[in-house]
C-alpha positions as CSV (number, residue, x, y, z in Angstrom):
1,X,-2.0,0.3,34.8
2,X,-4.5,2.3,33.3
3,X,-3.7,2.0,29.1
4,X,-2.5,4.2,27.1
5,X,-4.6,6.4,24.7
6,X,-3.8,5.8,20.9
7,X,-5.5,7.9,18.0
8,X,-4.6,7.7,14.8
9,X,-5.4,10.1,12.5
10,X,-5.8,9.6,8.7
11,X,-7.6,11.3,5.5
12,X,-9.8,8.8,4.7
13,X,-10.1,4.8,5.1
14,X,-10.8,4.0,1.6
15,X,-8.4,1.2,0.0
16,X,-5.1,1.5,-0.1
17,X,-1.3,0.9,1.3
18,X,-1.9,3.6,4.3
19,X,-5.5,2.4,5.1
20,X,-4.6,-1.4,4.9
21,X,-1.7,-1.0,7.2
22,X,-3.8,0.8,10.0
23,X,-6.5,-1.5,9.6
24,X,-4.2,-4.4,10.4
25,X,-2.0,-2.6,13.2
26,X,-5.5,-2.1,15.0
27,X,-6.4,-5.9,14.0
28,X,-2.7,-7.2,15.6
29,X,-2.1,-4.3,18.6
30,X,-2.4,-5.4,22.0
31,X,-5.8,-4.3,23.4
32,X,-5.3,-5.0,26.9
33,X,-2.4,-2.3,27.0
34,X,-3.7,0.0,24.5
35,X,-7.2,2.3,23.9
36,X,-7.5,3.2,20.4
37,X,-9.4,5.7,18.2
38,X,-9.4,6.7,14.8
39,X,-10.4,10.1,13.6
40,X,-11.3,10.0,9.3
41,X,-10.5,13.5,8.2
42,X,-13.3,12.2,5.5
43,X,-16.1,9.5,5.7
44,X,-15.6,5.8,6.8
45,X,-14.9,4.6,3.2
46,X,-14.2,0.6,3.0
47,X,-12.7,0.2,6.2
48,X,-14.8,2.2,8.3
49,X,-16.8,-0.3,8.9
50,X,-13.9,-2.9,9.9
51,X,-12.4,-0.8,12.3
52,X,-16.1,-0.5,14.2
53,X,-16.4,-4.3,13.9
54,X,-13.1,-4.4,16.0
55,X,-14.8,-2.3,18.8
56,X,-13.0,0.4,18.3
57,X,-14.2,4.0,17.7
58,X,-14.3,5.9,14.2
59,X,-14.9,9.8,14.2
60,X,-15.7,10.9,10.8
61,X,-15.2,14.8,10.2
62,X,-16.9,14.6,6.6
63,X,-13.9,17.0,5.3
64,X,-14.2,18.0,1.6
65,X,-10.3,15.9,0.3
66,X,-9.4,16.4,3.3
67,X,-9.2,20.2,3.8
68,X,-9.4,21.4,7.3
69,X,-12.2,23.5,8.6
70,X,-12.7,25.4,12.0
71,X,-15.5,23.4,12.7
72,X,-13.8,20.2,12.0
73,X,-10.5,21.1,14.2
74,X,-12.5,22.0,16.9
75,X,-14.4,18.4,17.2
76,X,-11.0,16.7,16.5
77,X,-9.3,19.1,19.0
78,X,-12.5,17.3,21.9
79,X,-11.8,13.8,20.7
80,X,-7.7,13.7,21.1
81,X,-7.9,16.2,24.6
82,X,-7.6,13.1,26.4
83,X,-5.3,11.3,24.0
84,X,-1.8,10.1,25.1
85,X,-0.6,9.5,21.5
86,X,-1.3,11.0,18.1
87,X,-0.7,8.8,15.4
88,X,-1.2,10.5,11.6
89,X,-0.9,8.8,9.1
90,X,0.1,10.4,5.5
91,X,0.8,14.3,4.7
92,X,-2.9,16.2,5.2
93,X,-3.3,14.1,8.2
94,X,0.1,15.3,9.5
95,X,-1.0,18.9,9.4
96,X,-4.0,18.3,10.6
97,X,-2.7,16.1,13.6
98,X,0.0,18.6,14.2
99,X,-3.0,21.8,14.2
100,X,-5.2,20.0,17.1
101,X,-2.5,18.5,19.1
102,X,-2.6,19.6,22.6
103,X,-0.2,21.8,23.7
104,X,-1.4,21.8,27.4
105,X,0.0,18.3,28.2
106,X,2.9,15.8,26.8
107,X,0.8,14.5,23.9
108,X,3.4,12.8,21.4
109,X,2.8,13.0,18.2
110,X,3.8,10.5,15.5
111,X,3.9,11.5,11.6
112,X,3.8,8.7,9.2
113,X,5.7,8.6,5.8
114,X,3.9,6.5,3.3
115,X,5.6,7.8,-0.2
116,X,9.1,7.7,-2.2
117,X,8.5,9.9,-5.1
118,X,8.2,13.5,-5.2
119,X,8.2,14.4,-8.8
120,X,6.4,18.0,-9.9
121,X,5.1,15.7,-12.5
122,X,3.7,12.6,-10.3
123,X,2.2,14.7,-7.7
124,X,-0.5,17.6,-7.5
125,X,0.7,21.0,-6.7
126,X,-1.0,20.7,-3.3
127,X,0.2,17.4,-1.9
128,X,3.7,18.9,-2.5
129,X,3.0,21.8,-1.1
130,X,1.7,20.4,2.1
131,X,5.0,18.3,2.1
132,X,7.3,20.9,2.2
133,X,5.2,22.7,5.2
134,X,5.1,19.6,7.0
135,X,8.9,19.3,5.9
136,X,9.7,22.8,7.9
137,X,7.4,21.7,10.8
138,X,9.1,18.1,11.4
139,X,11.7,19.4,14.2
140,X,8.6,19.5,16.4
141,X,7.2,16.7,16.1
142,X,8.8,13.7,18.5
143,X,8.9,11.1,15.6
144,X,8.1,10.0,12.1
145,X,7.2,6.8,10.9
146,X,8.5,6.1,7.4
147,X,7.4,2.6,5.6
148,X,10.3,2.4,3.7
149,X,14.0,3.4,3.4
150,X,14.1,4.8,0.3
151,X,10.9,7.2,1.4
152,X,13.1,8.1,4.8
153,X,16.0,9.2,2.2
154,X,13.6,10.8,-0.3
155,X,12.0,12.9,2.6
156,X,15.3,13.9,4.1
157,X,16.5,15.2,1.1
158,X,13.0,17.4,0.9
159,X,13.8,18.8,4.2
160,X,12.2,16.6,6.6
161,X,14.7,16.6,10.1
162,X,16.2,12.7,9.7
163,X,16.7,12.9,13.7
164,X,13.1,12.1,14.0
165,X,13.1,9.2,11.1
166,X,12.6,5.8,12.0
167,X,11.6,3.1,9.2
168,X,8.9,0.4,9.6
169,X,7.8,-1.5,7.3
170,X,4.4,-2.9,6.1
171,X,3.6,-6.5,7.7
172,X,1.6,-9.2,6.2
173,X,-1.2,-11.5,7.8
174,X,0.2,-15.4,7.1
175,X,-3.4,-16.7,7.8
176,X,-5.1,-14.7,5.3
177,X,-2.3,-14.3,2.7
178,X,-1.1,-18.2,1.5
179,X,-1.1,-20.3,-1.3
180,X,-4.8,-21.2,-2.0
181,X,-4.6,-24.6,-3.8
182,X,-7.6,-24.6,-6.2
183,X,-7.6,-20.6,-6.6
184,X,-6.8,-21.2,-10.5
185,X,-9.3,-23.6,-11.1
186,X,-12.2,-21.6,-9.4
187,X,-10.8,-18.6,-11.0
188,X,-11.2,-19.8,-14.5
189,X,-14.4,-21.1,-13.6
190,X,-15.6,-18.0,-12.6
191,X,-14.1,-16.1,-15.4
192,X,-15.0,-18.2,-18.2
193,X,-11.1,-18.3,-19.3
194,X,-8.8,-21.2,-20.0
195,X,-6.9,-22.8,-16.9
196,X,-3.5,-23.7,-18.9
197,X,-2.2,-20.3,-19.9
198,X,0.4,-18.7,-17.7
199,X,-2.2,-16.0,-15.5
200,X,-0.4,-12.6,-14.8
201,X,-1.6,-10.3,-12.2
202,X,-1.5,-6.8,-11.3
203,X,-3.0,-4.8,-8.1
204,X,-3.6,-0.8,-8.1
205,X,-6.0,1.7,-7.8
206,X,-6.3,4.2,-11.0
207,X,-3.5,6.9,-10.2
208,X,-0.4,8.4,-11.7
209,X,1.8,6.7,-9.4
210,X,0.7,3.0,-10.4
211,X,1.9,4.2,-14.0
212,X,-0.5,2.2,-16.0
213,X,1.0,3.5,-19.4
214,X,3.9,1.0,-18.5
215,X,1.8,-1.5,-17.4
216,X,-0.2,-1.5,-20.5
217,X,2.6,-1.0,-23.0
218,X,4.6,-3.9,-21.8
219,X,1.7,-6.4,-21.7
220,X,1.5,-5.3,-25.6
221,X,5.4,-6.3,-25.7
222,X,4.7,-9.7,-23.8
223,X,1.7,-10.5,-26.2
224,X,3.6,-10.2,-29.2
225,X,6.2,-13.1,-28.0
226,X,3.3,-14.8,-25.6
227,X,0.5,-14.3,-26.8
228,X,-1.8,-16.6,-24.7
229,X,-0.7,-15.0,-21.6
230,X,-3.7,-13.8,-19.9
231,X,-3.6,-10.6,-17.5
232,X,-5.7,-9.8,-14.6
233,X,-5.9,-6.4,-13.4
234,X,-7.9,-5.6,-9.9
235,X,-8.2,-2.1,-8.0
236,X,-10.4,0.8,-7.8
237,X,-11.5,2.5,-11.3
238,X,-9.6,-0.8,-13.3
239,X,-12.9,-1.6,-14.7
240,X,-14.5,-1.3,-17.9
241,X,-16.3,2.5,-17.5
242,X,-12.5,3.8,-16.9
243,X,-12.7,5.7,-20.2
244,X,-8.9,6.6,-20.1
245,X,-7.9,2.9,-19.2
246,X,-9.8,1.5,-22.3
247,X,-8.5,4.3,-25.2
248,X,-4.9,3.4,-23.7
249,X,-5.6,-0.4,-24.0
250,X,-7.3,0.3,-27.9
251,X,-4.2,2.6,-28.7
252,X,-1.6,-0.2,-27.5
253,X,-3.9,-2.7,-29.2
254,X,-4.2,-4.6,-26.1
255,X,-7.9,-5.9,-26.0
256,X,-7.3,-9.2,-26.0
257,X,-6.7,-12.0,-22.8
258,X,-7.1,-9.1,-20.4
259,X,-9.5,-8.9,-17.4
260,X,-10.5,-5.8,-16.2
261,X,-11.9,-6.9,-12.8
262,X,-12.4,-3.6,-10.2
263,X,-11.9,-4.1,-6.9
264,X,-11.9,-7.3,-5.6
265,X,-12.7,-8.5,-1.8
266,X,-11.0,-11.9,-3.0
267,X,-7.3,-11.0,-3.5
268,X,-5.6,-13.7,-2.0
269,X,-7.4,-16.1,-4.7
270,X,-6.4,-13.6,-7.2
271,X,-2.7,-13.8,-5.8
272,X,-2.9,-17.6,-5.3
273,X,-4.3,-18.3,-9.0
274,X,-1.3,-16.2,-10.5
275,X,1.6,-17.3,-12.1
276,X,3.3,-13.9,-11.2
277,X,2.7,-10.4,-10.1
278,X,3.8,-7.4,-11.9
279,X,4.0,-4.0,-10.8
280,X,4.8,-1.4,-12.9
281,X,4.6,1.5,-10.6
282,X,6.9,4.4,-10.9
283,X,6.6,5.3,-7.0
284,X,6.0,3.2,-4.4
285,X,6.5,3.5,-0.5
286,X,6.3,-0.1,1.0
287,X,4.3,-1.6,-1.7
288,X,0.8,-3.9,0.6
289,X,0.3,-6.1,-2.6
290,X,4.2,-7.0,-3.6
291,X,4.0,-8.7,0.0
292,X,1.3,-10.6,-0.1
293,X,2.1,-11.6,-3.4
294,X,5.1,-13.5,-2.3
295,X,3.3,-14.5,1.2
296,X,0.9,-16.6,-1.6
297,X,3.9,-18.2,-3.0
298,X,3.2,-15.9,-6.5
299,X,6.6,-14.4,-7.5
300,X,7.2,-10.7,-8.7
301,X,8.3,-8.5,-11.4
302,X,8.7,-5.1,-10.1
303,X,10.0,-1.3,-10.9
304,X,13.1,-0.5,-8.8
305,X,11.0,2.2,-6.8
306,X,10.5,2.7,-3.3
307,X,11.7,-0.8,-1.0
308,X,10.3,-2.9,-3.8
309,X,13.1,-4.5,-5.0
310,X,14.5,-4.8,-1.1
311,X,11.2,-6.9,-0.7
312,X,11.4,-9.3,-3.2
313,X,15.0,-9.9,-2.1
314,X,17.2,-11.9,-4.2
315,X,13.3,-14.1,-5.3
316,X,11.9,-12.2,-7.8
317,X,13.1,-9.5,-10.8
318,X,13.7,-6.1,-10.6
319,X,13.3,-3.8,-13.3
320,X,13.7,0.7,-14.1
321,X,10.6,2.2,-14.1
322,X,9.1,4.0,-16.8
323,X,10.5,1.1,-19.4
324,X,8.2,-1.2,-20.9
325,X,10.2,-3.7,-22.8
326,X,12.8,-4.1,-20.2
327,X,9.5,-5.0,-17.9
328,X,8.0,-7.3,-20.5
329,X,11.3,-8.8,-21.2
330,X,11.6,-9.5,-17.3
331,X,8.0,-11.0,-17.3
332,X,8.7,-13.5,-20.4
333,X,12.4,-14.7,-19.1
334,X,10.6,-15.8,-15.8
335,X,7.3,-17.2,-18.3
336,X,10.7,-19.3,-19.7
337,X,11.4,-21.4,-16.6
338,X,10.4,-24.3,-15.6
339,X,7.4,-25.0,-13.6
340,X,9.9,-26.9,-10.7
341,X,12.0,-23.3,-11.1
342,X,8.7,-21.1,-10.4
343,X,7.7,-23.1,-7.5
344,X,11.3,-22.5,-6.1
345,X,10.8,-18.9,-6.3
346,X,7.5,-18.7,-5.0
347,X,8.3,-20.9,-1.7
348,X,11.5,-18.5,-1.2
349,X,9.6,-15.7,-1.5
350,X,6.9,-16.5,1.0
351,X,9.9,-17.7,3.5
352,X,11.2,-14.0,3.2
353,X,7.9,-12.7,4.4
354,X,7.9,-14.7,7.3
355,X,11.5,-13.9,8.2
356,X,11.4,-10.3,7.5
357,X,7.6,-9.0,7.6
358,X,5.4,-10.8,9.5
359,X,2.1,-8.4,10.7
360,X,3.0,-9.4,14.6
361,X,6.7,-8.3,14.8
362,X,6.1,-5.5,12.6
363,X,3.0,-4.4,15.5
364,X,5.4,-4.8,17.8
365,X,7.9,-2.4,16.5
366,X,4.5,-0.3,16.5
367,X,4.0,-0.7,20.0
368,X,7.3,-0.2,21.2
369,X,7.3,3.1,20.2
370,X,4.3,3.9,22.3
371,X,6.0,3.0,25.4
372,X,9.0,5.3,24.5
373,X,7.7,8.9,26.1
């Protein structure tokens, strides 16, 4: 039986939730049944080379900020002309996939939703415009896969065709994300920091949805009661060159025991070293880093956005978004637990990931949709 040809279309291939999930899907899918190609509307970014190493072609269209142009559309149409399935990731790619879809054959179009906050003050005008346009077009696509239950509800209220929606959560590679026993001592040596104090991690790029003002203000409150606590902040743009972040820290008097580590390639080590992960977001779809931390037996304190509360279940602490005092209080309450209590929460968190979010189980859910005509 011939392989089904699946073309994935994404805005870019730098580090992000959609990009990470696409890579994991390609890495773990059944290559005996499916032949994949990837179109990046912009460039290859971080993941392009990694996808090529899997033996999967990556076509970069070189578009500026994902804005379609006639040359890119023509080239993309030639790439997808023989595809059985087009699977797109995020709003601009969803619209682009709709534009280049072949009308001359029964080509299945699967859209991807990764966003759960469509408030005007948390998004760019162009993104909201494209999301509104997509809502009107959604009745003409075959399927809309949302990474979170909350995102499905939000987009249904925004006008998307709910009859086309299916929720498939992110999956996690349990052979990559697990408890690295010597991670804390290795990191203490690398960063020249003390080994004993509580170590709290935050992983997220510099953007509005991650709500760094909430995070930095909560660190200020935590340090008032636990000044010895050390924070590791990781992500693209989270470094000393970020003037806005430095000013935010200075404004809140947060200048001690905070390491700005930028983008790291050793996130499993960071998460294993941490006693706690803090997620301060005002908007998420289905957070990768929360599941990754749980897989590393690291408990989480999260804001109640997207599916974050659903991910942690009863094995983490959940607080309202944009409330730095409650976020800080939850962290302090966790730090006051005994070592045995903390370890038990971490072990239970990993078991939840094994049960609900194993990458192999999640990939099969995608593949089931490829088989439906």
